[in-house]
C-alpha positions in Angstrom: 51.0 88.6 76.7 49.1 86.1 74.6 47.6 82.9 76.2 50.0 80.7 74.1 53.0 82.6 75.2 51.8 82.3 79.0 51.4 78.6 78.4 54.9 78.3 76.8 56.4 80.3 79.8 54.7 77.9 82.4 55.9 74.8 80.5 59.5 76.3 80.5 59.2 77.0 84.2 58.0 73.5 85.0 60.7 71.9 83.0 63.3 74.0 84.6 62.0 73.2 88.2 62.0 69.6 87.2 65.6 69.7 86.0 66.8 71.4 89.3 64.9 68.8 91.4 66.5 66.0 89.6 70.0 67.4 90.0 69.5 68.3 93.7 67.8 65.0 94.7 69.8 62.6 92.6 72.3 60.9 95.0 74.8 60.4 92.1 74.9 64.1 91.6 75.3 64.9 95.2 78.9 64.9 96.6 77.4 64.2 100.0 76.3 60.8 99.1 79.6 59.5 97.6 82.1 57.7 99.7 84.6 59.6 101.6 87.8 58.8 103.3 89.1 60.1 106.5 92.4 59.7 108.5 92.2 59.4 112.2 95.2 59.7 114.4 96.3 58.0 117.6 97.4 60.7 120.1 99.3 58.2 122.1 101.6 56.7 119.6 101.5 59.0 116.6 99.9 56.3 114.2 97.2 56.9 111.6 94.3 54.9 110.2 92.1 55.5 107.2 88.4 54.8 107.4 85.8 54.8 104.5 82.5 56.4 105.3 79.4 55.8 102.9 76.6 57.4 105.2 76.0 61.0 104.3 75.3 61.7 107.9 78.6 60.3 109.1 80.5 62.1 106.3 79.1 65.3 107.5 79.8 64.5 111.3 83.5 63.7 110.3 83.7 66.9 108.4 82.4 68.8 111.4 85.1 67.1 113.7 87.8 68.3 111.4 86.4 71.7 111.3 86.2 72.0 115.2 82.5 72.2 115.0 81.8 68.8 116.8 83.8 68.8 120.0 82.0 66.1 122.1 81.9 62.9 119.8 85.3 62.8 118.1 86.6 59.3 118.7 86.0 56.6 116.0 84.3 53.3 116.7 83.5 50.4 114.4 83.7 46.8 113.6 87.0 45.3 112.6 87.1 43.5 109.4 90.2 41.1 109.3 91.1 41.9 105.8 93.3 44.7 104.3 91.7 47.6 102.4 93.7 49.3 99.7 93.0 52.6 101.1 94.3 51.7 104.6 97.9 50.7 104.0 99.9 49.3 105.8 97.3 47.9 108.1 96.1 44.3 107.5 92.4 45.2 108.8 89.9 48.0 108.2 86.7 49.1 109.8 83.4 48.2 108.0 82.2 51.5 106.7 78.4 50.8 107.8 79.5 50.1 111.4 81.4 53.4 112.0 80.3 56.0 114.4 81.7 58.6 116.5 81.7 58.7 120.4 82.7 60.6 123.5 83.1 57.8 126.0 83.0 54.0 125.5 83.5 51.0 127.5 87.1 49.6 128.2 86.6 46.2 126.3 86.9 47.9 122.9 89.8 50.2 123.6 93.1 49.3 122.0 95.8 51.1 119.9 96.1 50.6 116.1 99.4 48.6 116.5 97.8 46.4 119.3 94.9 45.5 117.0 97.3 44.8 114.1 99.5 42.6 116.4 96.5 40.7 118.0 94.2 40.7 115.0 93.6 36.9 115.2 92.4 37.3 118.8 90.0 40.0 117.7 86.3 39.0 118.3 87.1 36.9 121.4 88.2 38.1 124.7 90.1 40.8 122.7 87.8 43.2 121.1 84.5 41.2 121.7 82.3 41.2 118.7 85.1 42.8 116.7 84.0 46.1 118.0 87.1 48.6 118.2 86.9 52.0 119.8 90.3 53.5 120.3 89.9 56.1 123.1 92.8 58.3 121.7 91.5 58.3 118.2 90.5 61.5 116.5 89.5 62.4 112.9 92.1 64.7 111.7 91.7 65.0 107.9 89.8 64.1 104.9 91.7 62.5 102.0 91.0 62.0 98.4 91.3 58.4 97.1 92.0 57.7 93.4 89.7 55.1 91.8 92.4 52.5 91.5 93.1 52.7 95.3 89.7 51.8 96.3 
């Protein structure tokens, strides 16, 4: 093989590797880095609530809960935002995506049902759900859902 041909092959290899790196490392190209929406259910009263996750680690964790691969931290916790979100109808509040985590055990002051939070939303942040922290003990992520662009 001639030196020019070897040089051309090396250039092609470098360009190919650079293209693969860009595709693999670019957050826009990675589905793991886009927003994801999950439904959690309340085992006590058969209600559901939709959360939006933006952190790739939390998205992966929620998917593991659904697949049954994470059995210890399956309950949802987060900060209540007293505004509706289009993806979480019919509730007039949602959880701040950057505050959401999963837990096994939590303190009693943040435990409340979905309907309880809805009914007492104006009290949230005071004696009811101090700091707007909500951690329904009977919550569990049950499925991922696709949201159309106009529903976000």
